[in-house]
GUKE-652847 format. One record per residue: z, x, y of N, C-alpha, C, O, CB in turn. Coordinates in steps of 0.2 Angstrom, whole numbers, padded with zeros to 4 digits, always signed. Glycine has a CB too. Example, Ala and Ser with C-alpha at 12.3 -4.5 7.8 and 13.67 -1.06 7.14 Angstrom:
GUKE-652847
+0039+0066-0028+0039+0062-0022+0039+0066-0016+0042+0071-0017+0045+0057-0022+0035+0064-0011+0036+0068-0005+0039+0064+0000+0040+0067+0006+0029+0070-0003
***
This chain:
GUKE-652847
+0011-0394-0358+0017-0396-0353+0014-0402-0349+0018-0407-0348+0019-0390-0349+0008-0402-0346+0006-0407-0342+0005-0414-0347+0007-0419-0344-0001-0406-0339+0003-0413-0353+0003-0419-0357+0010-0422-0359+0010-0428-0359+0000-0416-0364+0015-0418-0360+0021-0420-0361+0024-0424-0354+0027-0429-0355+0026-0414-0363+0023-0421-0349+0025-0424-0342+0022-0430-0341+0025-0435-0339+0023-0419-0336+0015-0431-0343+0012-0437-0342+0014-0442-0347+0015-0448-0345+0004-0436-0343+0015-0440-0353+0018-0445-0358+0025-0448-0356+0026-0454-0357+0018-0442-0365+0029-0443-0353+0036-0445-0351+0036-0449-0345+0040-0454-0344+0040-0439-0351+0032-0447-0340+0032-0450-0333+0027-0456-0333+0028-0460-0328+0031-0445-0328+0022-0456-0337+0017-0462-0336+0011-0459-0332+0006-0460-0333+0020-0468-0333+0013-0456-0326+0008-0453-0321+0010-0447-0319+0016-0446-0317+0007-0459-0315+0006-0442-0318+0007-0435-0315+0009-0436-0308+0012-0432-0305+0002-0431-0316+0007-0441-0305+0008-0442-0297+0015-0443-0296+0017-0443-0290+0004-0448-0295+0019-0445-0301+0027-0445-0300+0030-0438-0299+0036-0438-0297+0030-0449-0306+0026-0433-0300+0029-0426-0299+0029-0425-0292+0024-0425-0289+0025-0421-0303+0035-0424-0289+0035-0422-0282+0035-0415-0280+0033-0413-0275+0041-0425-0279+0037-0411-0285+0037-0404-0284+0038-0400-0290+0042-0402-0294+0042-0402-0278+0034-0394-0291+0036-0390-0296+0040-0384-0293+0038-0381-0288+0029-0386-0299+0047-0384-0295+0052-0380-0292+0051-0373-0294+0050-0368-0290+0059-0383-0293+0051-0372-0301+0051-0365-0303+0048-0365-0310+0049-0369-0314+0058-0362-0303+0044-0359-0312+0042-0358-0318+0045-0351-0321+0046-0347-0317+0034-0357-0318+0046-0351-0327+0048-0345-0330+0043-0344-0336+0042-0348-0341+0055-0345-0333+0039-0339-0336+0034-0337-0341+0036-0331-0345+0037-0326-0342+0027-0336-0338+0037-0332-0351+0039-0326-0356+0033-0325-0360+0030-0329-0364+0045-0328-0360+0031-0318-0360+0025-0316-0363+0027-0312-0369+0030-0307-0368+0020-0312-0358+0024-0313-0375+0026-0309-0381+0021-0303-0380+0015-0303-0381+0024-0313-0388+0024-0297-0379+0020-0291-0378+0023-0285-0381+0029-0285-0383+0020-0290-0370+0019-0280-0381+0021-0273-0383+0024-0270-0377+0023-0272-0372+0015-0269-0386+0028-0265-0379+0032-0261-0373+0027-0258-0368+0030-0258-0362+0036-0256-0376+0021-0256-0370+0017-0253-0365+0013-0258-0360+0009-0257-0356+0012-0249-0368+0013-0265-0362+0010-0270-0358+0013-0272-0352+0020-0273-0352+0009-0276-0363+0010-0272-0346+0013-0273-0340+0010-0278-0335+0011-0278-0329+0014-0266-0336+0006-0282-0338+0002-0287-0334+0004-0294-0335+0001-0299-0335-0005-0286-0336+0011-0295-0336+0014-0301-0338+0012-0306-0332+0010-0312-0334+0021-0301-0338+0013-0305-0326+0011-0310-0321+0004-0312-0321+0003-0318-0320+0012-0306-0314-0001-0308-0323-0008-0310-0324-0009-0315-0329-0013-0320-0329-0012-0304-0325-0005-0315-0335-0005-0320-0340-0003-0326-0338-0005-0332-0339-0001-0317-0346+0003-0326-0334+0006-0333-0332+0002-0336-0326+0003-0341-0324+0013-0331-0330-0002-0332-0322-0006-0334-0317-0010-0341-0319-0011-0345-0315-0011-0329-0314-0013-0341-0325-0016-0346-0328-0013-0353-0327-0015-0358-0325-0018-0345-0335-0006-0353-0329-0002-0359-0329-0001-0360-0321-0001-0366-0320+0005-0357-0332+0001-0356-0317+0002-0357-0310-0004-0360-0307-0004-0365-0303+0004-0351-0307-0010-0357-0308-0016-0359-0305-0018-0366-0307-0020-0370-0303-0022-0355-0307-0017-0368-0314-0018-0375-0316-0014-0380-0313-0016-0385-0311-0017-0375-0324-0007-0378-0313-0002-0383-0310-0004-0384-0302-0004-0390-0300+0005-0380-0310-0006-0379-0299-0008-0380-0292-0015-0384-0291-0016-0388-0287-0009-0373-0288-0020-0383-0296-0026-0387-0296-0025-0394-0298-0028-0398-0294-0031-0384-0301-0021-0395-0303-0020-0402-0305-0015-0406-0300-0016-0412-0299-0017-0402-0312-0010-0403-0298-0005-0407-0294-0005-0406-0287-0001-0409-0283+0002-0404-0296-0010-0402-0284-0011-0402-0277-0005-0399-0273-0002-0394-0276-0013-0408-0274-0003-0402-0268+0003-0400-0264+0009-0399-0268+0014-0396-0266+0003-0404-0258+0010-0403-0273+0016-0403-0277+0016-0397-0282+0021-0395-0285+0017-0409-0282+0011-0393-0283+0010-0388-0288+0013-0381-0286+0016-0378-0290+0003-0387-0289+0013-0379-0280+0015-0372-0278+0023-0372-0280+0027-0376-0279+0014-0371-0271+0025-0366-0282+0031-0365-0285+0034-0358-0285+0030-0353-0284+0032-0368-0292+0040-0357-0286+0043-0350-0287+0042-0348-0294+0041-0353-0298+0051-0350-0285+0042-0342-0296+0040-0340-0303+0043-0334-0305+0043-0329-0301+0032-0340-0303+0044-0333-0311+0046-0327-0314+0041-0326-0320+0040-0331-0324+0053-0326-0316+0039-0320-0322+0035-0318-0328+0038-0312-0331+0039-0307-0327+0028-0317-0326+0040-0313-0337+0043-0307-0340+0040-0306-0347+0037-0310-0350+0051-0308-0341+0040-0300-0349+0038-0298-0356+0044-0298-0361+0049-0295-0359+0034-0291-0356+0043-0300-0367+0048-0300-0372+0045-0297-0378+0039-0297-0380+0051-0307-0373+0050-0295-0383+0048-0291-0389+0045-0296-0394+0042-0294-0399+0053-0287-0391+0048-0303-0394+0046-0308-0399+0047-0314-0396+0051-0315-0391+0049-0307-0406+0044-0319-0398+0045-0326-0397+0045-0330-0403+0042-0328-0408+0039-0329-0392+0048-0336-0403+0048-0340-0410+0041-0341-0413+0036-0343-0409+0051-0347-0408+0041-0341-0419+0035-0342-0423+0029-0337-0420+0023-0339-0421+0032-0349-0422+0031-0332-0417+0026-0327-0415+0021-0330-0410+0015-0327-0410+0023-0323-0421+0023-0335-0406+0019-0338-0401+0017-0332-0396+0021-0328-0395+0022-0344-0398+0012-0333-0392+0010-0328-0387+0014-0329-0380+0016-0324-0377+0003-0329-0386+0015-0335-0378+0018-0337-0372+0022-0343-0372+0021-0348-0376+0012-0338-0366+0028-0343-0369+0032-0348-0368+0034-0350-0361+0035-0345-0357+0039-0347-0372+0033-0356-0359+0034-0358-0352+0039-0363-0351+0040-0367-0355+0027-0361-0349+0044-0361-0346+0049-0366-0345+0048-0368-0337+0046-0364-0333+0056-0362-0346+0049-0374-0336+0048-0377-0329+0054-0381-0327+0056-0385-0331+0041-0380-0329+0055-0381-0320+0059-0385-0317+0055-0390-0312+0052-0387-0308+0065-0382-0313+0055-0396-0314+0050-0401-0310+0054-0406-0307+0059-0409-0310+0045-0404-0315+0053-0408-0301+0056-0413-0297+0052-0419-0298+0045-0419-0297+0057-0411-0289+0055-0425-0299+0051-0431-0300+0053-0437-0295+0059-0437-0294+0052-0434-0308+0048-0440-0293+0050-0446-0288+0052-0452-0293+0051-0453-0299+0043-0448-0285+0057-0456-0290+0059-0462-0293+0053-0467-0294+0048-0467-0290+0064-0466-0289+0054-0470-0300+0048-0475-0302+0048-0481-0298+0044-0486-0299+0048-0476-0309
***
């Protein structure tokens, strides 16, 4: 996600705020640690983006994801004018 943002924006410094993340974890019915899986993404965004990184977040478990991927992340990002 950071690579795509950098490619599209030119510089990650153009990100003014990470508004919200939605993390979907491909999990079995008995797995209940979805937030811990998505913590990696949240922690990385805060580390890389500094004060622009903190965000609201949802983490859910799902029975399947496309191509049997493990995690899907959706983000709403605010961007400064260039």
